[in-house]
N, C-alpha and C positions, 0 to 999 in steps of 0.2 A: 746453305742447301738450305730449304723452308720443310719441314716436315712433311707437306703436301707434295712436293719434291720425290722427297726417299719414301713416299705410300704408295706412290705411282710406279715407282723403279720396281719394290718389293713387289708388286701388284704381276708388272711385268714380266719379272724375273720366275715369280710362279706360275703365272701360266704357260710360261717358256717350260720351263719342267716337268708341267703334264700332257701337253702337246710332247715335245720328247719320249720321251719315256710310254707314251699309248702305242709305237709302233709293236713296241714290248710285251708293254699287258696285255691289251686287247688278245692275241693270238695264244696265247699262252692259259687265257682263261677260257676263249674258247678251246681248246685242245684239252684241259680242265676239264673242262663241262661236258665234253663225248669219251672220253674217256670214265668219267663217271658213271656215265648214262651206263656204257660197256660194262661197268663192274659191277652194276645193279642190276643189268641183266643177264650174266652170265654167274653173280654173288663170288665175282673172282674178288678179294678182300686183299689184294695182295698193297702194299702203301711204295713200293718200289716202283711201279708199271706208269707210273705219269714222268716220275724224277727224268725216267730218257727220253722224251715224247717230247716233252717240255722243257728241255733245256735246248736239243735242237732244233724248237723250233723261237725262240728267245734265239739261239745265235742266229737261224738262217732272218726273222725279219730286221734283225741287229745288219747284219752286215748289206741286204738290201735296203731299209733304211737309212742309214750312213748318212750319206748323198742327203737325204731331205735334212735330219738331223745338225748335219752340219751348218747349214744351210737358217738355220731358228737359229742355232748360236752365234751364226755371221753375225742376225739380226738383228740379235740382241745387247752385246759387243758393240753394233757402230749407233744404238739407238742411245746405252752408256754414253762412250766416246762423245757422241753429237751434244749432250748435256753438258756433256764437261766442258767439251771446246766455248759452248756457246755462255758459261756459267753459270749455266741453271737459268 
């Protein structure tokens, strides 16, 4: 395997990780901003208020996006397997 092939596989794997993490990270970030705005408006400065809603949103988003995430991982493994089969 040439260094270019290895770099291409690493790049593909990194993009797959970014795409797979987006369904959990984006909703958590949005909920965090909404709760921070609520805390700033009401002057309630409690750290634990953000924890429960974020965890619930992350779990729900992972549950709803599990099929998408599995397909992304399957696509990555198919590309890697095809390159191994073809001998790079």
